[in-house]
N, C-alpha and C positions, 0 to 999 in steps of 0.2 A: 799539230806541227806542220802538216802538209799544206796548210793555208799560207804558210810564210815562205818567202824566197830567202833561204838562209845565205845564199851567195851574195844577195844584195845587202843583207844585214852585215855580213863580214866586210863587204866593200865600204859600207857606211862607217863601221867601226875603224877600218883602216884609214879612213880619211880624217880621223880625229887628230887633234894636236898631240904630237909625240916627239920628244927630242931625238929618238932613234931614226926617225924619218921626218925631219921638221919641215914646216912651211909657214908662210905668213898669211894671215887672213884678216880682213877688215882694214885694208890699207887706205890711205888718203889718195883720192884720184882727182885729177884736174879736169877742166872742161874739154881738154883735148881727147881724152879716152873714156870718160865716164859713160857717155851715150852708147858707145860701141859695146862696152862691157855689159850694160844692162840688156841690150838686144841679143847678146850672145846666149842669154838664158832662154830665148824663145823656144828652142827645140825641146827643152825639158818639159814644156807644157803641152806641146803638140801631140804627144802620145799618151797623155794622161787618161783621156776618155777610153781609149782602147785598153789600157791597163786596168782601169776600174771595171770595165765590162768583163774582162777576163776573170777578175777576182769574183765578180758577181755570179758568173757561171759556176765557178768552183763552189761558192756558198750554196748555190741551188742544188748542185750534185750531192753535197754532203748533208744538207739540212732539209731540202725540199722547198725552201723559201726562195722565191724569185724576186729580184729587185732590178728592174730595168732602170737605166739612167734617166730615161724619160718614159714613164709608165702610163699607159692609157687604160681607163675603165669606162665602160658605157656602151652605147649603141654603136655598132660598126659603121653605120651611115649617119652619124650624128651631124646636125647642122649647127648646133650651139654647143660650145665647149668652154669649160672653165680651165684656166691654167693656174696652178697653185703649187706651192711647196711648203713643207713643214706640217705642223699639226692640223692646219685647216684642210689638208688633203684627205684626211680620214673622214671628216664630216662630209666633205664633198662627194667622196666615193660612195659612202653609205646612202646619201641622198640620191645620187645618180642611179644607183641600183634600184631604189624604190620607184623613181620616176620612169625608168625604162620599163619596169614591170607594169607600169600603168600607161604605156604607149607613147612615152615621150622620146624623141630622138635627140638625146643630150649625152654629154660625156664629160670626163675630167681628165686632164693631162697632168700627171704628178711629176714635178721636176725634182730629181734627186741629185743632179750635178748642175750647180749654178755656174761655177767657174772652175776650169775653163768651159765656156759655153760652146755647145756643139750644134751648129745649124742643121747639119745633115740628120743627126739622130732625132732632134726635136721634130723636124718636119716628117720624118719617117714614122714617128709615133702618132702624129696628128692625122685623123681621118681626112681623106681627100674631099669628102663631102662638107667639111666644116667651112662655113661662110662667116661665122661670127664668133669671136673669141672674147672672153672676159678674163683678164689677168688680175689675180688677187695678190696683194702683198701685205704682210703684217708689219709695216713700217711706214713712216712718213718722211718725205724729203721736202721740207719747206722750200718753196720757190721753184722747184723742179717741174718739168712738164709731166712727169710721171714717176712712179717708184721704180727701183732698179730692175725688177723682173719684167715689168712692162716695157722698159727701154730695150731689154734684150730681145723680147718677143717681137716688138715693133720693128727693130732693126733687122731681125731675121726675115720677116715678111717682106721688107723693102729690098733687102739684098737678094732674096730668092724669087723676086718678082711675083709674089702672091698678092697682087694689088686688089683683087676682088674680095679680100677678107677684111671685114670690119673688126677692128681691135679696140676694146675699151679697157680701162683699168680702174681698180678700186682698192680702197683700204678697209681692213677689218681687224678686229681683235686687239687694238692697241691697248697697252697696259693690262693684258690678260682679260680684256673684255670677251664675253662669251661669243662664240661663233657657232650657230645652230642650224639645223636642217632648213627651217623656214627662211633663214637668211640666204642660204644657198639657192633656194627657190626664187628669192627676190632678185638675185643676180641673173638667173636664167630668164626671169620675166623682163628684166631690163633689156636683155639681148633680143627678146621677142619684139620689142617696140620698133616702129618704123625708123625712129631716130633715137637710138639708145643714148643714155647719158655717157659722154666720153670719159669723164672722171667722176668718181662717186665714192661715198662711204656707205657702209652697211652695218647696222647694229646700233645706231644712234639716231637721234632726231636733230638734224642740223637745220635750224630755222633761221640761221644767219646767212650762210653762203649757199644754203639749199642744195647741198651735194648728196644728202642721204637718200637712200632708196626706201620706199615704203615696204615694210615687212608684214606678211600676212599671219594667219593663225598658226599655232604650233603644229608641227608635222612630226608624227611618231614614226620613226624608221627602224625601231629596235626589232630584233627577232621575236617571233611569237613565243609567249611563255616567260618573258623577262619580267621579274618583279623589281619595282623601284621603290626605294625607301628614303625618307628624309628625317633627320634627327636635329632638333633645335636644342642646343645645349648652352651652358655658361662656361666661358673660358676657365680652365683649371678644375672643373667639376668631374673630369674623367671621362666625359662622353666620347670625345674623339679617340682616346686611347682604347676604350672598350670597343668601339666600332671597328677599329683596326684589327683588334683581336678576333672579333666576330667574323670579319671577312676572311682572315687566315683560317679560322676553324672550318668555315664552310668550304673554302677552296681546297683545303688539304684532306677533308674527311667526307666529301660528297662528290658527285659527278658534275656539280654545277660550276659554271663559269662565274667569276665575280669581278666587280669593279668598284672602286671607291675614290671619291673626291671629297676634299674637306675645305670649307670656306671659313676664314677667320676675319675679324676686323682687326684694326691696328692696336686695340687695347692689349697691354702686356698680359693681363689676366682679367677675368670678370667681364669680358666682352662676349657677344653672341658668337657661337660656332654653329655651323650647319654641315652635317655629314650627309653626303649623297652616296648611297649604296645601291648597286644593281646586282641581281642574281638571275641566272637563266641557264637553260639547257644548251644554248648555242653561244659561240664567242660573241662578246659584246664590244663593239667598236663605236664608242660614243664619248669623245673627249669634250663633254660639256655637262653641265649640272642637270640634276633631275628637275623636270618641270611637270610631270604627270605621275604623282606618287601613289602607289598602292597602300603605303603605310607612312604615316607622319606621327612622330613622337615629339611632344613638347615638354621639355624637361624643366621648365621654369614657368610657373603659372602667370607671372606678370607679362609674359610674352603675348598672351592672347589679346592684351590691350594695346600692344605696340606694333605687332607685325600681322600682315594679311597673309597668313600661312595656308589657309584653306583654298586659296586660288590654285594651289598646286596639287590638290587632292583629286584623284580619279573618282569617277562615279562608282559608288559601292566600296570605296576605300576605307581603311581603318585609321582612326585618329585616337591617340593616347595622350592624356594630359597628366603630368605629375602636379598634383595640387592638393590643397587641404579642404576642398569643397565637397559637399554631398550632392547627390543628384537634384535634390530640391532647390539647391542654390544656383544651379546652372543658368536658369532664366535671368537671374540678376547679375551673374558674374560674366557670362560670355557676351561679347559685343554683338550687336545686331547683325553686322555683316558676316560674322563667323557663324552665327546660328542659321542664317539664311543659306550659306554655302553648305553647311552640314545637311540641312534638310533637302535642298535641291539636288544634292549629289547622292542622297540615300546612304550617307556615311554611317559606319558603325563606330560609336563613341565609347571610350573607356576612360575611367579615372583610376589613378593610383597615387597614394600618398607615399611616394618613395622616400621623401626626406624623413618622414616619421619612422619608416622602417629602417632607414640608414642610421638614424640617431639611436634607435632602440638596439641596433646591432653593434653600436659603438663606432660607426663609420663616419660620423659627423655629416658633412655636406656631400660626401662622395657617394653619389647615387648611381654610378655608372653600371656596376654589376647587377643591381636590382632592375634597372631599366633594360639591360640586355636580356635578362630572364623574361621580362614582360614581352620584349620583342620576339624572342623565339616562340613564346606561347601564342601570340596573336597574329604574327605575320604569315605563318604557314610556310616559311621558306624551307624548313626541314622538320623532321619528327622531333617533337618537343622533348621527349625523354632522352633521346640520343643527344640532342643539343645540350640538355642540362648536364649530362655526364661530361661532355666535352668542355662546357663552361667551367664546371668545378675543377676539371683537370687543368685548364688554363690558369685558374686562380692559384692552384698549388704551385704551378710553374712560375707564375708571375710574382707571387708574394712569398714563396717558400723561404727565401733568404731573410725575410723580415720576421720570421718566427711563426710558430703554429697559431699564436693568438690572432695575428692579422689574418691568416688564412681562414681560421674559424669564423671570424667576424664577417668576412665577405661571403662565405658559404651560408652562414645563418641568414644574411640579408637576401641571398638568392632563394633560399628555401621559403622565406616569409613572403616573397614577392607575389606568389601565386594567389595566396589568400587575400592579398591587398587589392587585386584587380576588381573593379566594379563596372559592370556593363550598364550603360545608360540609354534610355529610350530617347530618340530624337523626334520630337513632336512634328507632325506634318505642317502645323500652322507656322512653324519657324520659316517656312519657305516663302512666305508672303513678304512683300516690300521690295523697294529698289535699293541698289547699291548706294551707300553713302560715300561721296567722294572725299578723298583725303585733302586736308588743308596743306598748302605749301606748294603744290604742283601747278605749274602754268598760271601763276598768280598775275603775271603781267605779260603784255604782248611785246614782241621784239622791238617794236617801234618806240616803246617806252624806255628802252634800255639806255642808261646813261654811262658816262665814262667811269664813274666811281659809284655805281649803284649799291655796292655792298660795303661802303665806307664804315657803316655802323654795324656793330655785332648783332644787334637785335634783328635787323633786316636779313643779314646773312643766315642767322639761326632759323628764321622763319622760312626762307626760300630755298636754302641748301641743306643746312644741318638737319632739320627735322625730317625731310624726305630721305636723306642718306641714312640717318639713324633708324628710320622705319623700314630700311632695306628697299627703298624705292629710288635710290640714286640712279639706277639705269634708265629711269623714265624722264629724268631731267633733260631738257633740250639744251642745245649749245648756247642759246641766248641767255641762259641762266648764269653763265660764268664770265668772269673778268679775264680779258686777254692779258697775258703776262704772269698770271698766277699769284698776284698779291691779294692778301686776305686780311680782314680785321683781327684784332686781338680780342680775347675775352669771351669766346663763344662756348667754352666748356661749362660756364655757369648755367647754361640753359638745358644741359643734359639731364641732370637729376636722375642718375641711373638706378639708385636704390638696390644695389647688388649685395649688400651685406646681410647676413642672417642675424647677427647680433651687433649692436653698436654701443658705444660707451654712454653712460649717464653720470652726471657729476653731482656729488654731494658737496654743496658749497659750504656747509658747516665744517667740513674737514679740509677744504682747499686752503693751501698756504699762499696762493697767488704767485707761485714761482714761474708760471708760464712754460714749464718744461714740456707739458703735454702739447702745447701749440708748437714749440720748437721742433719736436720730433715727428709731428704729424706729416706723413708724406703727401697728403692731398689737401692740406689747408682746410680740413673739415672740422678741426677743433681750434677755436680762437678765443682770446680774451677780448672783452668789449668794455668800454668806459662810457657811462651814461651820467648826464646831469640829473638833478632831482626832477626837473620838469620832464625830461625825456623818460625817466623811469615811471613817472605817473601816467604817461600815455602808453605804456607797454602792456602786453597781455598779462593777465593776472599771474600765471605760472612763471613768467619771466621776472616779474617784480619779486615774487616770493623767493626766487632762486638767486637774487642779487644781494651783494654784500658791500659794505663800505670798502673802498679801495684802500690798501695799505701800502706804505712805502714812503710817505711824506712828500713834501713839495707839491707839485701840481696835482698829484694823485689824490690829495686830500679833498679836492673839489668834486670828486666823482664817485659813482658807485661802480662796482666791478662784477663781472659775471663771465664764466667760461661757458661758451655756447657751442654745441655740437650740431653739425648739419647731417641729420640721419640719412638723407637721400644722397649725399656726396661721400659719406664715410664708406670705406671698404671692409671695415671690421677687422683690421690687422692686429689690434690690441696693444700697439706700441705705447699709446698714451697711458693705458692701464698699467703697463709694466714699469714705466719710468716715474710715475707719480710717487713722490716720497711720502705722501700722507695717505695713500690708499683711498683717494677721494673719487676715483672713477671705477665703475663696475659695468660689466656688459649686461645688456638686456635685449629682449626680442626687438628686432628692427621694426616690425609692424607696429608695436606699441609705441616705440620711440618716435616714429614718423607721425603718428597721431598726436602725440604729446608735444613734440618739439618743432614740427614744421613751421608753425606760425611764429614761434619764438626766434627761429633762425632768420626768417624773413624780416622780422622786426630788427633784429641785431644787425643784419646785413644793410639795412637802410640808415643806420646811425651815422652821424658825421665822422669823418676821418680825423682823428686827433693826433696823427703821427708827428706833426710839427711841434707839439707840446712836450713830447717825451724824448729823453736821451736814447738814441738808437745804439749807442756803443756798449750797452750792457745786455746780457742775455735776456733779462726780463724786459728791458726797454725795447729790444729789437722786435719782440713779439707784439708790441702795440703798433708797429709799423704795418702798413698794408702789404700783404704778400702779393706780389705781382705774378705769382705762379700758383694756380689753384685748380683743384678738381681735374688733375691730369688722368691719362689712361694708364699710368704706371701700375705695376703690380701692388697688391696690398702689402704693406710693410716695406716698400721700396726704400733702399738706403741712399739712392741718388737724389731724389727730389727734395728731401729736407735741406741738403746743402745748397742746392740751386735756389730753393725758396728763400733761404736766409740771405743769399747773395742779392736777390731781388728786393728784399726788405731793407737792405742797407743802401743799395744803389739804383733801385728799380726805375725811378723817374728820370734817370740820365744814363741808362744802360744800353749798350750795344753788345750783342752776343754773336760770335762766330762759332757755330756748333758742328762738331764732327759727326758724321753718320754713325749711328749706333743706337743703343737704348734711349739716350737722352734726346736724340732727334726724333724718335718715334713717339715717345710720350710727350715730346715738346711741340710737335707740329704735324700731327696726323689729321689730315682733312676728314671731317669738317669740324673737329672739336679742338680748339686752340686754348691751352691753359694759361699762357702768358696774357696778362690783362693790363688795364689802364686805370689811372686814378680819375678823380672827378674833373681834372683839367684836360683829360685826354692824353696824359703822358704815361709812358710805359716802355718796357724793353723792346728795342728793335732787334729782331732775330733773323738770322739767315743760316742756312745749312750749306756747307761745302760738300765736297765728295767725301773723302776719308783721309787720305794721306796728306792732303794739302791744307788742312784746316788752320794750322798755325800761320802759314803764309796768307791764307784767306783773311784772317783777323788782322794781320800786320798791314795788309793792303788797305783795309778799312781805316785803320789808325792813321796811316800816312796820307790817305786821301783827306781825312778830316783835318789833319795838321796843315795840309796845303791850303785848304779852304779857310782855316783860321788865320794863317799867315796873310792871306789875301784880305780878310776882314781887318786885321791889324793895320795894313796899309791904308785901307779906306778910312779907319778911325783917325789915323795920323793925318791923312789928307784933310778930313773934315775939320779937325781941331786947328790945323795950321792955316786954314783958308779964312781970311777975314770977312769974306762975303757971306759966310755961313752963320746965320743968326740962330742961337739956341739958348735955352734957359740955363741958368747957373747950375741948377741941379743936374741937368743932363750933361753939361760940360764936366762937372766934377766926377760923375760916374764913368764917362768915357775916358777921362784922364786916369782914373784909378785902373780901369781895364788896361789901358795902354802901358801904364807903369808895370803892372804885374806881368804883362806879356814881354816887355823889354827886359825885365829882370829874370825872365824865364822861370817864373814861379808856376809850377804845375797846378797846384790847387792848395787851398787852405781849408781846414775844417773848423767851422764855427762851433760854439757850444751846441750840444745835442747832436753832433755829427753831421751838420749841414755843410754843403759845398758853398764856398764864397762865390765862385763863378756862377753857380746856379742861382744863388740869391741875387747877384748882380743882374743876371739876365731877366729875372722876374721884375726887377725895378726899372730896367731900361725899356722893356717892351712897351708899357703904356706911355712912357715919355716920348719914345720915337714915333709911336702911332699918332700922338697928338701933334708933334712938331714936324713930321716928315713932309707935310705939304709946303713947308716954308722953303725948302731947298732940295735940289735933286740929289745932293750928297747925303742928306739925312734920309731921303727916301731909299737910297741904296743901302744905308745901314739898317733901315727897317726891314728891307727885303732879306737881309742877312741875319735877322735877329736871332734865329735859332742856333747861330754859331757862337754867340756870346757865352753860353753855358759850356762847361767842360764835360765832355762825354766820358763815361767810364767804360773802357773797352775790355771785354773778357773773351778769352778763347776757351771753349768748354768741350770736353770729350772724355771718352773712357780710356782705360789703360791700353786697350788694343791699338787705339790711335796714338797715344802719347809715348808709349814705351816700345811699340812694335812698328807698325806701318808708317807712322808719321814722325818718328823720333828725330829724323834729320831736319825736318821743318821746325820742330820745336826747338832744337839746338840753335837754328838760325835766328829764331825770334828772340830767344834769351840773349844771344850774343849781340843782337841789334841794339840793346839797351833802350828800346822804345818804351814809352809809358803804357804798357799793356799788361793785363793780368791773365793768369792761366789757372784754370780749375780742372784738375784731373780727377775724374770719378773712378777711382781704382777699385774695381770689383774682382780683380785678379783673374779675369777671364773675359772672353768675348760673350757678353751676356745676351746680346741681341741675336746671335746666330748659333746657339746651342751649347755654349759653355766651354768652348775650346780655350786652352791656356794661352795667355799672352806671355811675353818675356818676363 
């Protein structure tokens, strides 16, 4: 309580609105007095620095922690100094300490009071010997001469006549990009140059504007005795939760200091997770991820083929792989690069089949506690027996409310883990050979870069998606990316994550061809396919054997039918198994399914799209339509994606979506895997994400902009038809007259048989005619240029209940009241699903 000025608190309370001593606040002011009123507040800011400093002294007296408004660390006679504020200051400070110990005259000035800026205190903290300053900011001000902190420092040097000081500025860490000790060294090396880069970036490879600094080898500045660990897990397998528990156990029950950072990708579950843990006898100040690990645990065996994890292992480090392999199989199973790393670093390699132990204990795929027991045994962070007692105690605390059975299953798994550890010999001959470069990185020179180089999904997948999914996105240069952030649709089809343990297999003899399994599948991994007799004859044998004559009459009588599962895209949620009225789907081991069904899926996926032949207005018919949402990163069993997928099956070739931020924006458009896709004509949903509260108005703006453009098109059609000099075919004139009539009669749209749009069909007929005749007259050329406006777009505003009922309800009311032709889909999960499950209204 002594920290607080209670008289000031009372004065603040007394200034509140109160009818017993009333006043008016927030009045309307004219230009005659507004300027003066604003300037009257200057004095309130002039003494803030003194007030902050006084409180900082009080904190130092009470806690022993000193916080200067402008704090300096480093050599007292430093010539090169970094000026920084925020999280980067910690990394700079630790690096400076290391460099000073090695004879460098460098320092870091940590800004804790940005506004109001204090020239006097800033210069008082800066060594008089400093002749070169590097100002770092974790922000970007496009078009400015420098970032905000640089502007303050440069102004101070100018005002205080420190003209002999060279001051440069750089950006770091945007979007939570890592800022590490070797990047700090790069900044100091830039200052060492005769002519330092005046404006730069650090931590990326800018091969377009060439602003980036070269960054050298990794620099370890951690205290001696620090143990670093990395755990590669699968989202929702419990790895992250178990590691958080382990850190707490060690911190609370030993004298060790601990630190933990956790990396996730944007998959809602089933994505890769990386836990970065540090333990040591001294305080750990390292706000960046582990890059030289004493212990690496790989919790999913397929990761060894996808990720280059051993590059982060220290010499003599421990590597543990959860897998089903024996030691004799390692030569065949481990990639050459991984084998070489293990041998060259003298690594100790261990195998454990944690999944088998978990299944035997009744834990399913939850291997977290088993792998934690393995960690305590092999890492040497603390005594194993003591750790085991603590781990079992945490299990009782964590799962006690779920019953003794759950507690016992986890403890049984922990007890069985020790016997499951197999130490493997790492042959010295593995060390031979050169590193095999990864495909996708630096495939083309910046000079080859075109305006729309990633217009097609396959090119984007090869050059961006593959490196990002292989955890190599940090190595991609600036030239790889398109300015403006536009990306192609349909890249999720190239992922093939294969994350399910079990996937469904269809017994076509039981199948009633109701298509409900396809309707409910959250990831479009279960689909019905129609084949002609000729197509069936060219199919793989198992595909032919599993196909049956289509039932339902009409056009279906011309085809064969099959439900096909994509085992590499399935997440194993079981929804299709549960909804099947004929019990025609059963779960089987994913490995066996991939071997049996991979070729069948690839063949089915290549079959012609027969959507136009089938009535899309029935449940069964809708599932013969192409899903324009497929293989998203949504959780297994997601309840949102089936609704949005169905929306795309009904309207996907003419769909525009305004999407509120939330779950649906994350599984819908997380770079680099985009599940919205296109048809053979290149048509598909056009999608954009707003902020959060304004999504309804965001979609309304799209609708009104389109309406304005279509009104303009209508005027151009009317002008062309009424101009006697415009020569056109009778067929074209008839179609344009029909379009004009429908627009004049304000007919929004009509549905043809099988649920097709009249306007969309009209556009498909008009486009080739206009293309053929546009050279005949400028007005026809104008219509051809506007050809994509003839079809009528279906506008949808999509978001969760947090947006629709809570933050953005005012905008939603506005859109509904506008009576515009716009559709609204609320994915009501009754909570903020994307941020931890808080309740919405």
